[in-house]
N, C-alpha and C positions, 0 to 999 in steps of 0.2 A: 294327306300331303300330296300336292301336285308335283309333277316331274321336275319343274325348275327349282322348287324349294328343296327337293331331294338332292339335286345336283349341288345346290349352293351349300348344303351341309357336308359335302364330301371334301376330302383334302384337295387343295389346288394342285398339288404335285401329281395326283392321280390323273387329273384331266390333261395336264401338260404332258405327262408320259404318253397319253393317248395321241397327242398331237405329234410327238416324235415318231411314234409308230406309224401314223398316217403318212407323214412326210417320207418315211423310209419306204412304205408301200407304194407311194406315188413316184418313186425313183428320183427324189431330190438328191442332189450331189451330197456326198458325206460332208464336204467342206461347208455347204450351206447349212446343214443341220448343226454342225459344230459351231458355226457363227451364231446361229440362233441360240444355242445352249449357252455360249459364252456371254451373251448379252442378257439372257433371261436369268441366269444363275445369280448374279449380284442383286438383282431386283428382288428375287424370291428370298434371299438371305436377309436383305434389309427389311423387307416386309415382315418376316418372322420376328426379327429383332424388335421392331416397333410394336408389334402385337404382343410379344412375349409368349407366343405359342405358335404351333404349326398352322400356317395360313390355310383357310378354306377357300373354295371357289367364290363364296360370297364376299371375300375380302379383296377380290380383284376389282378395285374401284378407281375412278378417275382421280380423286384427291390424293390417294396413296401414290399413284403413278407420278403425279405432278410433284409431290414432295420428294420423291426419289430422284427425279431429274434435277430439281433445284439443288439437292444435296450433292449430286455428282458434278455439278457445275462450280461448286465452291470448295476451296481447300479445307480439309478436315484434320490435318496433322498426320493422317495415316496413309493417305495416297494423294497423288496429284489430281487436281480437278480435270474433268474432261473438257476439251475444247468444244465449242458449240457444234462443229461439224461431226465430232465423235458422239456427242450426246444425241444428236439428231439420228444417228444410226441406231442407238438404243431405243429411241422413240419409235422408229419404224418397226423394229422387231416386236416391241410390246403391242403396238397397234395391230400388227399382222396376226399375232397369237389371239388377241381379243376378237378380231374379225373371224378367225377360224372357229373359235368357241361359239360365237353367235351363229355362224352359218351351219354349224353342226347341231344346233338346237340345245346347246348346253346353257346358254344365257338368253334371257328374254330381250335384251338390247345389246348392242355393240358398246360395251361400257367404256372403252377407251377411244371411241371414234373422235371425240373432241380434243384428244391430246395433240398438242401442236409441237412441231420441231422448234427448238430454240433458235432465235435469230443470231446472226453472226455478230462480230464486234463492230459492225458498221463502217469499217475501213475498206476502202476500195482496194482490191487486189492489184498489186503492181508487178508486172512481169520483170524478171531479171534481164539485165542488159546482156548483149553479146559478150562484153568484157567480163561481166560477173560469171556468166556461164563458163567462159574459158578459165577464170581463176578457180572456180569450183572444181573443174576437171583437173587442173594442175595440182590442187591441194589433195585430191583423192588419188592421183596416179602414183604409181611406183612399180617396182619389180616383184614385190611380195604378193602372194596370192590374194590376200585380203584387199590390198590396194588395187589390184587388177579387177577384182570383183566390184569394188566401189566405183571405179572409173567406168566400168561397163554398165553398171546399173544406172548411174547418173546419165550416161550417154543415151540409153534407151528412154529414160523418163523425160529428158529434155528434148530429144529428137522427135518423138511421136506421141508423148504424153499419155501412156496407158495408165489406168488406175493402178495403184500400188498392189492391190490384191490380185489384179489380173496378171501382172508381170511376174509376181512372186509365185503364182500357181503354175507358171509355164515350166516345161521340161526342155532339156537339151534337144531331144528328138522333135520338138515343135518348131525348131528353126529350119527353114528352107534356105540354105546358104545360096544356092544357085538362083533361086527366084527372088531372093532379097526380102524375106519377111519372116515374122514369127506368128504362129497361130496361137491365139489366146482366147480365153473364155472367162467371164466374171464368175468366180467360185460361189458367190452368194446369190446368183441368178441362174435361171435355166434357159437363158436366151441363147441365140445362135453363136457359134464360134466365129471369130473374125480374125483377119490377118492384119498385122501392123507392119508397114514397110520399114526398111532399115536403110539409112544413108550409108555412104561408103565409110565414113569415119566410125560410125556406130558398129558396123560389121567388123571393122578392124579391131576395135577395142573388145568386142565380144569374142572374137576368135583368139585374141591374146589371153583372155580369161579362161575360156572353155578348154583350150588346148586340145588334148586327144580324147576328152570325154565324149561319149556318144549317146548316153542315156542318163536319166535321173534328173533331179531338180536342177533348174538352170542356175539359180542363185543359192549358194550354200552358206550356212552359218558355220558348219564344221565340215568334216570329211564327207558325211552323207546327209546331214540335217538341213532341211529347207530353211532358208532365211525367213524370218517373220517380219511383218510390217513394223512392229515396234523396234526391231533391230535396225531396219532401214531408216526409220525416222531418227534414231539416235545417231547414226552415221551422218546424216544430213545436218543435224543439230550441232554436232561437234565441228564439222567442216565450216559451217556458216559462222560459228563462234570464233574459230581460228582466223577467218577472213574478216571478222568484224563487220559483216553485213547482216541485214535483218534475218531472223531465224527462217531457214528454208525448210519447207515440208514437201513431201511427194506431190501434194496437190498444188503447191506453188510452181513446181516444175511442169505439171500438166497445164496450168494456167499460162506459163511462159511459152510452152510448146504451141498452145492454141493461139496465143497472141502473135507469135512470129509466123505461124501458118497463115494467119489472115493477111500478112504482108507479103509473104513469099509465094503462097499458093492461093490464088483468088477464087478457085472453083469450090463453091460451097458443097457440092456433091462429094468431092474428094475429101474435104475436111470431115464431113459427116461419116464417111466410110472409115476414115483413119481413127477418129476419136470415139466412135460408137454412139454418135448422136442420132436422134430421130431426124430425118431430113425434113426441112421446112419448105413449104410451097410446092405446088404441082410440078413446076419445072425441075426443081432440085430432086424431088422424089423420082421423077422419070429418069434423070441422069444417074441418080444413085442406083436405080434398079439395073441399068444397062452397063455400068462401069464394072469391068472385071478387076480382080486383084492384080493381075498383070498390068492393067492400065494404071491403077493406083500406085504400084511400086515404081513404074516408069516416071510418073509425074513427080513422085516424091524425090527422085534423084535430082530434080531441078530445084526443089524447095526445102531440102533438109536443113534444119537449123544448125546442126552440128557441122555439116559440110560448109555452111555459110561462115561459122565461127572460125574454122580452121583455114578457110580460104582467105578470110580477113587477115588472119595472122601472117599467112604466107605473103600477101601483098604488102603488109607493113614491113616485114623482114626484108623484102626486096626493094623497099624504099619507094614503092609506087603509091603508097597511101599515107597521108599524114594523120597521126593520132589526134 
């Protein structure tokens, strides 16, 4: 029996356990490994249920992976279907694990290399208007701690558009109040940390929520428990339903922030720095390289979406702007 055939006859869980060990030894962030486990686990359980036995490495095949993704995209009475963007995240994890098994010589081919991310719903994303942003903040705001948290979270998401996983992984001590930014890092990637600038109104709402806390998770679900992405999505879904506007997700707010940024801040290098995008073009790359975070924070003060929304309201209240 050759080595590959020997591996194929071994339990799939054994080889995946080796992957977790390798990722740990390579200093992957615990949150990254947890994210991989969360997306791998349901696939492994579903595969075992279909096979009627404990899966072997030989069972890690493209057809099974495709059937699993199809099943997760459709309602089955037990759980809500995954949105295409969420299913795409599962695809990326399955492909990453398949690639690692191949690179480590456990499989003769990269078996899931042809697995493709599901396409979206085909509808063009529409950014929220300034009035909708204001209404969303009004609906979220209040004096209760939960209301202050929701208002602060929406403010950050719509002002500078961080990914929901990035901002929920942030801690209070990551805020540089004097410099006007929060330091964040994508918990599922080992990329560099970056700073996201905060407009005046966003800082005000954050300070009202954080109060005297100096350490620990920035956004809390309880007294000490970090808020989850699922909880944040539920908050936005409830608020958008109350306002009778199209369902709002964290990614919609990132899209809104990026749309307004293109109008209020025309420097592509600044936008790339703020949103964590790869700079496009030689000139933008050069500008991106030389921009300091102090430069970005100063420019953001002139182009903050939330500051724009509140400024709009003040001018209307003063009668200097017709609705």
